[in-house]
C-alpha atoms as a printed R data frame, in Angstrom:
    type eleno elety resid chain resno       x       y       z
1   ATOM     1    CA   MET     A     1 161.271 -73.164 182.710
2   ATOM     2    CA   ASN     A     2 164.324 -71.797 184.531
3   ATOM     3    CA   GLN     A     3 164.934 -69.180 181.830
4   ATOM     4    CA   VAL     A     4 161.341 -67.980 182.189
5   ATOM     5    CA   ASN     A     5 161.738 -67.672 185.962
6   ATOM     6    CA   VAL     A     6 164.988 -65.739 185.572
7   ATOM     7    CA   LYS     A     7 163.374 -63.350 183.073
8   ATOM     8    CA   ILE     A     8 160.383 -62.829 185.367
9   ATOM     9    CA   ALA     A     9 162.743 -62.169 188.296
10  ATOM    10    CA   GLY     A    10 164.596 -59.587 186.198
11  ATOM    11    CA   ILE     A    11 161.363 -57.833 185.244
12  ATOM    12    CA   LEU     A    12 160.216 -57.866 188.866
13  ATOM    13    CA   TYR     A    13 163.531 -56.362 189.940
14  ATOM    14    CA   ILE     A    14 163.092 -53.481 187.474
15  ATOM    15    CA   LEU     A    15 159.469 -52.941 188.560
16  ATOM    16    CA   GLY     A    16 160.478 -52.990 192.229
17  ATOM    17    CA   THR     A    17 163.161 -50.395 191.581
18  ATOM    18    CA   ILE     A    18 160.690 -48.157 189.737
19  ATOM    19    CA   SER     A    19 158.181 -48.507 192.574
20  ATOM    20    CA   GLY     A    20 160.866 -47.592 195.110
21  ATOM    21    CA   ILE     A    21 161.783 -44.507 193.106
22  ATOM    22    CA   PHE     A    22 158.138 -43.457 192.929
23  ATOM    23    CA   SER     A    23 157.680 -43.894 196.692
24  ATOM    24    CA   TYR     A    24 160.697 -41.653 197.260
25  ATOM    25    CA   LEU     A    25 159.546 -39.061 194.732
26  ATOM    26    CA   VAL     A    26 156.013 -38.946 196.094
27  ATOM    27    CA   PHE     A    27 156.976 -38.650 199.734
28  ATOM    28    CA   ASN     A    28 160.056 -36.427 199.526
29  ATOM    29    CA   ILE     A    29 159.569 -34.248 196.460
30  ATOM    30    CA   VAL     A    30 155.870 -33.927 195.661
31  ATOM    31    CA   GLU     A    31 155.079 -33.158 199.296
32  ATOM    32    CA   ASN     A    32 157.160 -29.977 199.086
33  ATOM    33    CA   LEU     A    33 156.083 -28.702 195.650
34  ATOM    34    CA   SER     A    34 153.710 -25.759 195.731
35  ATOM    35    CA   ILE     A    35 151.918 -26.760 192.505
36  ATOM    36    CA   PHE     A    36 150.283 -29.649 194.370
37  ATOM    37    CA   GLN     A    37 149.100 -27.593 197.360
38  ATOM    38    CA   HIS     A    38 145.515 -28.226 198.414
39  ATOM    39    CA   SER     A    39 145.051 -30.931 195.816
40  ATOM    40    CA   PHE     A    40 143.845 -34.475 196.331
41  ATOM    41    CA   PHE     A    41 147.377 -35.700 195.651
42  ATOM    42    CA   GLN     A    42 148.954 -33.354 198.215
43  ATOM    43    CA   GLU     A    43 146.476 -34.277 200.921
44  ATOM    44    CA   ASN     A    44 147.019 -37.990 200.371
45  ATOM    45    CA   VAL     A    45 150.765 -37.985 199.761
46  ATOM    46    CA   SER     A    46 151.434 -40.408 202.627
47  ATOM    47    CA   LEU     A    47 148.812 -42.816 201.264
48  ATOM    48    CA   PHE     A    48 150.328 -42.792 197.774
49  ATOM    49    CA   SER     A    49 153.832 -43.180 199.172
50  ATOM    50    CA   SER     A    50 152.708 -46.125 201.321
51  ATOM    51    CA   ILE     A    51 151.036 -47.782 198.345
52  ATOM    52    CA   PHE     A    52 154.273 -47.562 196.335
53  ATOM    53    CA   ILE     A    53 156.271 -48.920 199.286
54  ATOM    54    CA   TRP     A    54 153.887 -51.873 199.655
55  ATOM    55    CA   LEU     A    55 153.956 -52.461 195.905
56  ATOM    56    CA   LYS     A    56 157.752 -52.490 196.032
57  ATOM    57    CA   GLY     A    57 157.626 -54.964 198.921
58  ATOM    58    CA   ILE     A    58 155.267 -57.316 197.095
59  ATOM    59    CA   ILE     A    59 157.265 -57.176 193.876
60  ATOM    60    CA   LEU     A    60 160.615 -57.719 195.578
61  ATOM    61    CA   ALA     A    61 159.185 -60.525 197.715
62  ATOM    62    CA   LEU     A    62 158.241 -62.411 194.554
63  ATOM    63    CA   ILE     A    63 161.783 -62.442 193.139
64  ATOM    64    CA   PRO     A    64 163.164 -65.114 195.534
65  ATOM    65    CA   ILE     A    65 160.061 -67.214 194.983
66  ATOM    66    CA   PHE     A    66 160.631 -67.257 191.229
67  ATOM    67    CA   LEU     A    67 164.329 -68.048 191.712
68  ATOM    68    CA   LEU     A    68 163.774 -70.735 194.354
69  ATOM    69    CA   ARG     A    69 163.697 -73.647 191.896
70  ATOM    70    CA   ILE     A    70 167.077 -72.643 190.464
71  ATOM    71    CA   LEU     A    71 168.707 -71.844 193.795
72  ATOM    72    CA   THR     A    72 167.625 -75.113 195.448
73  ATOM    73    CA   LEU     A    73 169.798 -76.963 192.944
74  ATOM    74    CA   ILE     A    74 172.843 -75.515 194.686
75  ATOM    75    CA   ASN     A    75 171.921 -75.577 198.365
76  ATOM    76    CA   LYS     A    76 168.366 -76.146 199.497
77  ATOM    77    CA   TYR     A    77 168.828 -74.730 202.986
78  ATOM    78    CA   LEU     A    78 170.499 -71.533 201.836
79  ATOM    79    CA   ALA     A    79 167.879 -71.104 199.121
80  ATOM    80    CA   TYR     A    80 165.047 -71.306 201.649
81  ATOM    81    CA   THR     A    81 166.951 -69.001 204.011
82  ATOM    82    CA   TYR     A    82 167.256 -66.517 201.165
83  ATOM    83    CA   VAL     A    83 163.499 -66.735 200.566
84  ATOM    84    CA   PHE     A    84 162.871 -66.233 204.283
85  ATOM    85    CA   PHE     A    85 165.039 -63.110 204.450
86  ATOM    86    CA   ARG     A    86 163.994 -61.488 201.199
87  ATOM    87    CA   SER     A    87 160.374 -62.631 200.865
88  ATOM    88    CA   PHE     A    88 159.190 -62.682 204.456
89  ATOM    89    CA   LEU     A    89 161.346 -60.433 206.626
90  ATOM    90    CA   GLU     A    90 161.994 -57.732 204.043
91  ATOM    91    CA   PHE     A    91 158.323 -57.662 203.039
92  ATOM    92    CA   LEU     A    92 157.360 -57.356 206.706
93  ATOM    93    CA   ILE     A    93 159.679 -54.359 207.055
94  ATOM    94    CA   TYR     A    94 158.106 -52.734 203.970
95  ATOM    95    CA   ILE     A    95 154.663 -53.168 205.538
96  ATOM    96    CA   ILE     A    96 155.883 -51.527 208.756
97  ATOM    97    CA   ILE     A    97 157.530 -48.643 206.889
98  ATOM    98    CA   GLY     A    98 154.408 -48.109 204.780
99  ATOM    99    CA   LEU     A    99 152.148 -48.092 207.821
100 ATOM   100    CA   GLY     A   100 154.500 -45.645 209.495
101 ATOM   101    CA   LYS     A   101 154.058 -43.147 206.670
102 ATOM   102    CA   LEU     A   102 150.275 -43.219 206.988
103 ATOM   103    CA   ASN     A   103 148.386 -40.866 209.251
104 ATOM   104    CA   LEU     A   104 146.799 -43.386 211.601
105 ATOM   105    CA   ASP     A   105 145.421 -40.989 214.214
106 ATOM   106    CA   THR     A   106 141.920 -42.463 214.048
107 ATOM   107    CA   ILE     A   107 143.093 -45.948 215.010
108 ATOM   108    CA   LYS     A   108 146.210 -45.074 217.021
109 ATOM   109    CA   ASP     A   109 144.882 -46.792 220.161
110 ATOM   110    CA   PHE     A   110 144.968 -50.308 218.688
111 ATOM   111    CA   PRO     A   111 147.870 -52.354 220.128
112 ATOM   112    CA   PHE     A   112 149.166 -53.334 216.670
113 ATOM   113    CA   ILE     A   113 149.277 -49.693 215.561
114 ATOM   114    CA   LYS     A   114 151.041 -48.704 218.791
115 ATOM   115    CA   ILE     A   115 153.734 -51.299 218.087
116 ATOM   116    CA   ILE     A   116 154.111 -50.087 214.473
117 ATOM   117    CA   ASN     A   117 154.375 -46.457 215.598
118 ATOM   118    CA   THR     A   118 156.909 -47.356 218.290
119 ATOM   119    CA   ILE     A   119 159.071 -49.199 215.768
120 ATOM   120    CA   ASN     A   120 158.890 -46.375 213.229
121 ATOM   121    CA   GLU     A   121 159.473 -43.617 215.782
122 ATOM   122    CA   SER     A   122 162.562 -45.365 217.116
123 ATOM   123    CA   GLY     A   123 164.204 -44.954 213.707
124 ATOM   124    CA   LYS     A   124 165.347 -48.554 213.705
125 ATOM   125    CA   THR     A   125 163.324 -49.696 210.662
126 ATOM   126    CA   GLU     A   126 165.949 -48.442 208.224
127 ATOM   127    CA   SER     A   127 168.742 -50.221 210.109
128 ATOM   128    CA   ILE     A   128 166.744 -53.444 210.380
129 ATOM   129    CA   SER     A   129 165.862 -53.221 206.695
130 ATOM   130    CA   ILE     A   130 169.511 -52.807 205.740
131 ATOM   131    CA   ILE     A   131 170.609 -55.762 207.896
132 ATOM   132    CA   ILE     A   132 167.948 -58.008 206.377
133 ATOM   133    CA   PHE     A   133 168.899 -56.825 202.890
134 ATOM   134    CA   ILE     A   134 172.596 -57.532 203.501
135 ATOM   135    CA   CYS     A   135 171.948 -61.034 204.873
136 ATOM   136    CA   GLY     A   136 169.641 -61.975 202.010
137 ATOM   137    CA   SER     A   137 171.944 -60.475 199.390
138 ATOM   138    CA   CYS     A   138 175.022 -62.270 200.719
139 ATOM   139    CA   ILE     A   139 173.198 -65.579 200.474
140 ATOM   140    CA   PHE     A   140 171.947 -64.717 196.981
141 ATOM   141    CA   TYR     A   141 175.363 -63.717 195.644
142 ATOM   142    CA   TYR     A   142 176.969 -66.797 197.178
143 ATOM   143    CA   LEU     A   143 174.377 -69.023 195.490
144 ATOM   144    CA   LEU     A   144 174.904 -67.215 192.190
145 ATOM   145    CA   TYR     A   145 178.656 -67.712 192.579
146 ATOM   146    CA   LYS     A   146 178.237 -71.434 193.193
147 ATOM   147    CA   GLN     A   147 175.706 -71.963 190.393
148 ATOM   148    CA   LYS     A   148 177.719 -69.880 187.917
149 ATOM   149    CA   LEU     A   149 174.534 -68.357 186.510
150 ATOM   150    CA   ILE     A   150 176.476 -65.145 186.029
151 ATOM   151    CA   PRO     A   151 180.225 -64.577 185.764
152 ATOM   152    CA   ASN     A   152 181.992 -65.092 189.091
153 ATOM   153    CA   TRP     A   153 183.427 -61.566 189.070
154 ATOM   154    CA   LEU     A   154 179.873 -60.212 189.008
155 ATOM   155    CA   SER     A   155 178.906 -62.230 192.096
156 ATOM   156    CA   ILE     A   156 182.023 -60.991 193.875
157 ATOM   157    CA   TRP     A   157 181.213 -57.437 192.778
158 ATOM   158    CA   GLY     A   158 177.713 -57.887 194.242
159 ATOM   159    CA   ILE     A   159 179.140 -58.949 197.595
160 ATOM   160    CA   LEU     A   160 181.620 -56.051 197.565
161 ATOM   161    CA   SER     A   161 178.792 -53.629 196.784
162 ATOM   162    CA   LEU     A   162 177.194 -54.543 200.111
163 ATOM   163    CA   PHE     A   163 180.030 -53.034 202.176
164 ATOM   164    CA   PRO     A   164 178.641 -49.462 202.039
165 ATOM   165    CA   TYR     A   165 175.405 -50.834 203.492
166 ATOM   166    CA   PHE     A   166 177.359 -52.133 206.511
167 ATOM   167    CA   PHE     A   167 178.225 -48.556 207.362
168 ATOM   168    CA   LEU     A   168 174.658 -47.332 206.806
169 ATOM   169    CA   GLY     A   169 173.112 -50.030 208.991
């Protein structure tokens, strides 16, 4: 059962990465291409980008859930903390980022939408997202190191790869 969960988590990771790439491509590249001018796709670029961001959030939120059974064997509290950071908080940030990309002028007077717009306009969502990612990843790599599911050097490499994010956040 654990091997199945690990394989599913790996597939979800690849799908989440692809979805993240598509959200970037749609919002940053397709929006500026002249071949899409005045098309359905061009007019709804923020909607498509938001859909890919939400899809990425859902997919990446499922990874800790599939790995929970394995990670609780090492440290139950850290495993649940990892799920909290990566499944709840990170998914919440993806929802906020996706809503921020939408054109919500028709419902901009609702209090929830005002809060979302305030958060997105402050520019803090990227920093918050990076901090949540770093915290969840540190826990994950520590648990992988303790469980020895992968070679220890790879867990250490994962932790070292987080240092550039410290400077971005």
